[in-house]
C-alpha positions, 0 to 999 in steps of 0.5 A: 449530508455526504454523498458517501452516504446517499449513493454508497461513491466516494468523493476522493482527491489525490495528492501527487499524481505518481506511480500511487496516485496513477494506480489508484485512478485506474483501479477508480476507473473499473469501480461504480463507487469511487469517483477522483474529483480532483489530483492536486501536483506540481507537474505539468497536467499534460505529462500527468495525462502522457505518464497516466496513459503510455504507461505500457504495463497499465493502458487506458482512455483518459483524455485531458481537456482544460485542465479536467481528466476525463474518462466514461466514469467521471472527469477528474480536475487538475490541480497545481499544488503540494501543500494541503492547506492551498488547495479547497477540498471543501469546493470539491466536496470531497470525502477523502484525500489519498496523499499520495506524496509520500512524504505526509507521515505526520499529524501535522502535514495530513491534517491540512487536508481535514482544514482544506475541507476534506472529511478524511486523509489516507497517506500511503504511506506509513506513519512516523508519529501517531494517527489516528489508524493503521488500517493493513485490509485483511488484518484489523479490518475490525478495528476502524472507527468511523470516526477515523480522521487522519489514516495510513493504509501502511505500505506494500510491504507492511501489508504483505509482512503483516498477511504471510506472517498473520498466517504463520502464526495462527496456523503454526505458533511464531515464536520470532520473525526476520524480514528483508525485502528486495524492493525495486527502487524507488522515485527518490532514488537518483540514478547516478552517484548523487550527494543526499542526506544519506550515505549509502542511497547517495549511490546510484539506484540503477546500478547498486544493491543498496541496503536500506531501513525498514520500518514495517516491523514497528508497525505489524507489531502493533498490530500483531499482539506477540511480536513487539521484541520478536520482528525485525525487519530491513531492507534492499533496494535492488537495481530493477523498476518494479515487483519487490520480493519479502523474505521473511525467516521465523522461528516456529514454536513446534520444531515438528514442524517442517517444509510441508506444513508451513506450504499446506498453512500458506495454501489453507491462508489463500484460501482464507484471504482469497483477494489477497494472497496469492500462492506460487507453484511455478519457479516465477522471478520479479518481472512476472508478478508486475500487475498482480494486485495481492498483498504478497504471492508466496513461493511454494518452491523457496520454502526451506528449513534450517536447524530445528526450528528456522523456516525461510520463505519468499512472497512476491508482490508487485510494490505499486499496483499491490499497494494501491489497491489496498488503499481502494479496499482501506477506502471501502472499509470506512466506507461501509462503516459509515454507511452502517452508522448512518442507517443506525442513525435513521 
């Protein structure tokens, strides 16, 4: 019997102890219902421990002893590897593997975790083919099923876009929308110009604003009916380390609606989704959002109306921490449904 159904504690494994993986570890330290049992990464455990404990925005008290990360609540076995088939998740009785490598986006790449003994796997990136479920906490909670094994928690941008668009559409009615994310540079970008697979992303991430593709609209349209052909998204990677900005322009169905109507709708949305949406009345900038756990913080001062139907909005988000929080939320959703199903069987 899984420990998840015995004592409500979810035993997780993490593959990829980068930005997202370390956030998840720290978040688990705050909770009593999640334990990080094992961590797999190709880097030196001493360096991973150093990065975990020396983030100036996220200090934590963790020791490294004999290849175990140890804190006051749990200890985590450190293993070397980035191939799901090489990690013995079954030995550690893992309920859910959180694949935070940023590379696992297909059924075949995630299935290896199941074949190695994990009961369920959740990837930190958008899928590139159909998985069992794309879960956006607060948006499509009711769609999840205890039979789901291969899951995506979307991305920070996808969660932010889905939340803001859902609120505006539910309350005011949206005909079409276009989103651009001004996104902090990512770990796969080089500091100097360096030849890669993409022309623009071969340029220095530290020196340039770099146009990039973004698949958030494609997947949000699968979750929010009616936007299959009326939602587009793109990205600009900007030379800052943390803090991103969602620029969403919507075409409202009612031309009589204006800036105040949109702002009031978002204020009501913050009441409806108190753990997911914040609102900013102050003139904040990107560094002010670092450490914020909301999927999005709506900027009330930035709303603009152009013409009769078009409204431009801005929403801020910490693209690392907010996404780790939504992955934890998704874990809780599945933990709850597993417990409910187990109770129904008894």
